[in-house]
N, C-alpha and C positions, 0 to 999 in steps of 0.2 A: 432705528425701531423700526417694525411693521407699523401698515396702517390703523388708525385707532379702530375700538370695538364701538360704536356707535348705539347709544342706547336710549330710549323711550320708558318712558313711566306713565302706566295708566291705575290712577289713585294717587293723592298727596295727602293721605294723612297722616296718622303720626308715623306709621311705617316706611311709606312714600317720602317723606320727610325727612325722615330719618336717613335712607339711601340717598337722598340727593345730599345733605351732608358728610355724609363718610367720602363722597366721591370728592366733594370740593375738599373737607381737610384733608383727604391721601393721595390726591391725585397724581403725586411725584410716585409716590411711594407706590401704589398701584400698577403704574406702568413701568415701574423699574421689574418690580415682582411678578407681571404677566406678562411681560415682553414688549407692549403694545401698549398707547392709550387708551386708557376707558371713557367713553364722552358722552355725557347725556345729548339729547339734542333736539327731542322734544316730550311733552308733558300734558295728560288730560287730568281733568279731574271737573266734580260737580259743580263750583263757584271758580272763576278766576282770579276774582279780588279779595278772597280770603286771607289773612295772612298766616302765612304756616311759619313763618320763624327762618327760613332761608330764602334768596335771593334765585327767581326765576326768571330775572330777566333777560338771560342767555337763549332761553329756550323756545321753543319755537313751543304754541298752545293751542290744542285739538280740543275741539267741544267734545268730538264721539269719536271716545274707545277706537273704535274699529278704523276709524279712517286714520288715527296714530299707531293701529298696529301695519298697516297698510303702505302706511311713508316710505319711496324710494331710499329716503337716507337712513333709516333705521333697520340695525342689524339683527337686535335684540329687544323683545318686548316683555319689560317687567308687569307682570300682573297684581298688583297690591289692591285690589275693587273691596275683592269680598264675594260674595253670593254663588249659590253653587250653581246657578246658571245667568241665564240674561247676557248684561255685557259682557261682565266678566268672562262667560263662559264665551262669547262672538268674538270678542276680539282677540284672546288665546286660538282661536278656532283660524280666526281670519289671519295672524301669524305664521300659524304652522302651514298654513295650506300655503302661503306665500314662500318656504322654506325660511321663517327667520325665527332664531332660537328663542324662546322663553323660560321664562322666571318666575315662579308664582310661589306665593304664599297660602295660596287657598284652596286647603283641607276638605274642604267641605264640595267643591267642586270634584277636586278628584278621587276623594270615595264614590259618588255616583256615575264619572266620565271620563277617570283617567287611565281605562284600556282603550278606551275611542280617543282619546286624547293621545296616548302612546304612540296607537298605531300611525296615528295621523303623523307626528314628526316623525317617526321614522322612514315610512314613504316619503317623507320632501327631506330627508337628509338633514332633521334640525333636532338639537338639544332642548327637551323640555326635564328641566330639572327644580324640584322641590324641597331642598333644604328647609326653607322654613316653614312649611306647615308643618312639622313637625318635631315638637321638643324643641322651639324658640332657637335659640343659640347651640344648640349641644348636635353636632358633624355625625349624628346617627345613620343619615341614609347615605352619606359618604364613609362611613364605616364598614355597613356591612354590602356594600357593594362594592370594595376597595379593599379596608386594609383586612377583613374576613374576607373575604372572595376562597380563599383556600380551603373554609372550612363549611364543614354542614353542619346548618343553624338547624337545634332542635328545638328550643324556646326562646322568644325576647318577650320582656314585663317591664312595665314601668309606672310610674308617676309621670302623667302626660298631659292632666290641667294642673295650672297654677293657683288658679281660683277654691278649688275642691279643695285642695293641700294646704292653701292658707284658711281655707272653714273649719278643715279638723284642726289642724295645729292647735289655731287661737281657741278654740273651744276647749282642748283641754289647756294650755297653758291659763284662760283666765276664769273658766267656769261658765263661760256663756252661753247661752242657747243658740240651736241653729240657726233658729230668725234674729236672735240680734248679731251674730256673726256674721250673717249674713246679710243686712244691712249696713254695716259699717264695710263690707268687699264692696258693694255698689257706691257709696260714698267716696271710696278708696281707687276707685275705676278698676279694679280686680275682676267687678261682677254688673255683666248689663242690667238695667231697668228690671227687662225679661232673662230671668238668669238661669232658663229650663236650657238650655243649652248646654250650659257650664254643668250644672250642678244634676243633671240630669243623665251625664254623663256622654252624651251624642258627643260633643267636639271633640273629646280625648278618643271616642269609638272610631272617629272621622280619622285622627292620626293613629291608631292602632292596627286600622286594614291597611291602611299604607304602607307601616312597618310589616305588616305582614305579606304584601305580595311583594315586597324587596326582602325577606331572609326565607321567605320559601318558593321565591321563581313562581308564583303564582298568579290569577287576574285578581284585581281589588273585588274582595267581597266584601262591601260593608254592611248587607241585608244578613248574614251569617253573625254576626256581633251578637252577644248574648248582652244587652244593654241593662244597667241597673245606676241609678244614680245613689247619691248619698242625704236625700229629702229624711228618710228615716231612721236615721244615726241620730242616736239623744246623747246628751251630755253621762246617763247613766251604761251605754253601753262601750263608750271612751271610758268610762273610768273602769269595766268591769274588765276590759281588753288588757288596761292597763295591769291591775291584781295580778294577770295569770303572764305579765313578760312581753304583751303586745301594741303594737299603734293598729288604729283606723288609717287604712289608705284609699283611698279610688285605684283600684289596680289595675291596668292592662296586661292581659295574657293571652300569647297565642303562641301554641304548641304543637305540635307534630306528634300524634298520637297516630295509634296501628290502623286504625279503619277514618282515619281523616286529618282536620286540622280543626283544633278548636280556639274558639276566638271569645274571648270575655272583657267586657269591660264591667267592674263592679265592685263593690265597698268591699273589702277585706283584711283579715286581721296578718299582719307580719310580725317576723320579731322585734323585737324592741333597741337589739343590738345590732340588727341588721344593718346594711346602708340605706335600704329601702326604710327601714323605721327608723331614722336616722335623718330622715330630711324632713327640713321646716320648710312654713312659708308657701312664696310663691315657687320655691324653683321647681324643677321637672328632673325626672333621673329614670334611666332606660338598661335595663338589666340584660343580656345576653350569652346564653348559652352554646359556645361551641365546640365541636368532634375536638378538634385538636388545639385550640386557643384553650377552653372551657371557661370558664363563666369571665365576663370582661362588664364594667360598671361604668356611666356616661351620667354626668350631672351639669346640670347648667341652669341660668337664669330660661322660665320657658314661655318667655312672651315679652311683648315691651319695644320702643323704640332701635335703641341700639340693637340688643341679643339677634332679633328679626333681621333688622339692615347687615348684619354681620352673616351670618347666614345667607342670605340675598348674593352678596358681595362674597363671599365663599365659591357661591357657582356662578355668577359670572366670572370669576378669574380662572376655573376650571378651564369656560368656553372659549374666553379670548386666549389661551394657552392652545385652543384646539383638542382637547379631552372632551371628545363627546361620545357619550355613554348610552346605552338603553335607559329610559327612566326608570325603570323596576331593577337594572342590574343586569337584564336575559332582554333579549329581541320579543318586544311584544307580543307578535302575530305566533309565538312558541310558547304564552303562557294558558294554561290551562285554568279552566272555575277550579278552585280546592272542593274538594270534597268536605264537607262537614261531619265532623265526630261525631256520630250518633249518640255515644253514652260519656264524653266528653273524661277525663280522670278524675280519681275515686280522691276524696281530701276530707281532713274534719273540718267539722262543722260549731261556731259558737250559734247557740240557738237561745234569742228571749221570747218567754209568752208572758201574755195577761191573762191571768184565770181566774173563774172564780172562787172565791176563797171559802173552797166548802169540803168536805169530807170525802176521797172517794175521786176527785178531779185528778190528785198526781198519780196514783194510781190507772185510771184510764188510759192518761198522756202515756205512760212510759210501756204501757202494754200497747201502742199503738205503733210507738216507733219500735219496741221489739217483733211486732208482727209483721215489718217490714225491715227486720235487720237490719235496722241501725243499733249501735250499740254506744250503751252513755259510760263517758269516758268522768265525768264530772258532776255534779251539778248543784246548784247554789239559789236559794229563796232569801228573797227581801223585800223590806217595805210592807210587809202586811198591815193593812187597814183595817182588817173585819171583813171587806167586803172581794178584794184585790189579791190576789196570789205573783207578785210580777217573780217569775221564774227564770233562770240562767242556765241551760246547758250546752254542755261540748261534750259532741261528741268523737266516737273513734272515726278512724278514716270510712268512707261512705260512698257509693256510687251515690251521684247527686237526682238519679234516678227517683230511688229507692226511696231519698229523702224528702223527695218533693210528691210523690205520695203518701207519706207519712204525714205529711203539712196538712194536704189538701183533704183527712181526716178528718186532724185534729181542729182546722179551720172549722169544721164542722160542725164540731162539737156546741152544745148550749155553753158549755164554761167558757170557752176560749171568749175573751170580751175584742180581742183584736187582730188583727193578723200576723203570724208569728215573725221576727225577723229572722234570716236564716244568712250568717257569714261565714263563706270559706276563710280557713286557715291557709292560710300558703305558706309552702318552703320554699326555700331560699338552697 
């Protein structure tokens, strides 16, 4: 058997401890499958004395993750510390500069620094792998770079944040409000004390930007992702969508348009009977459209100790077998910054308004929509209280720019009591 692949782990939280458990549990199996032993030689974390539920006695300890990355007895660094900059970035750069392979679950770091890190890895002849950074245990990066490598990809879309999917599905199942379910998600550990990164769509947008680069052979362009969270979704929106045969999902979409690549992370309506519409709880799902294969669907747990550690071990096994490929599937130096689609793709929209219950209000709103060539498919008023007139409109397919212009004028009306909610109806 070949010499061992010697591993260092920076970060011993849930995921780092999970990697240790997996290596300790399946050491012989991993060695048979890889053709060489997989050995942890050193670790680093903030606190040496903390009980992590695993035996770390056989491993060297480094207080400094950069020193860990530079150890002479390390071939591969696993970075599961988190943070877009700081020690996580520093230890990854130190490892790559020394020609050591890096496997990371850090989507925020790669969304901001992925291009530079990929170039550094290639110049050093090292691998930079990040399966665990996107969609948890779903091997979607491997699917795009290997299994679907013979296809031209036209669209990648999916539910990539389990916290948001849990909140939306729990609201529908229980009738509880967004605020109530968010508190439950925090108590269960699905959402952080400050949930902004999750419910605001930022976490999922980090992941989408990495999938976009991998699917379309471009540089990571997180700043080009249009981001909207789920904070304004109400129980009434969920009920209205359900009545029309749809579910509301925080949906990431990257697609190739005639004038560039469109990247969106926003709440959308998807058909109830579709795979995305059937997705429940904290699961993730990614749907890929390829020119030769057609549409493929990938579903699995989006986070947690086991799924994330499993994704990390998948990357380690490839490296142990000698499979060293560019981080985004193509040489990083040849990747161009993507042209952002200026207009995006047309779609139908679900619109919710809160209006003054007064004569002429509805006519004025319809007139403004018509002036911008936004055609109404159907309309429903509900819950009048004599002062407020809630209104739901579903449009025919329309450019988002035209809809935005109409909504801006409607917002300026004295009769408009709140900013309208506009949710795209996504075709699958």
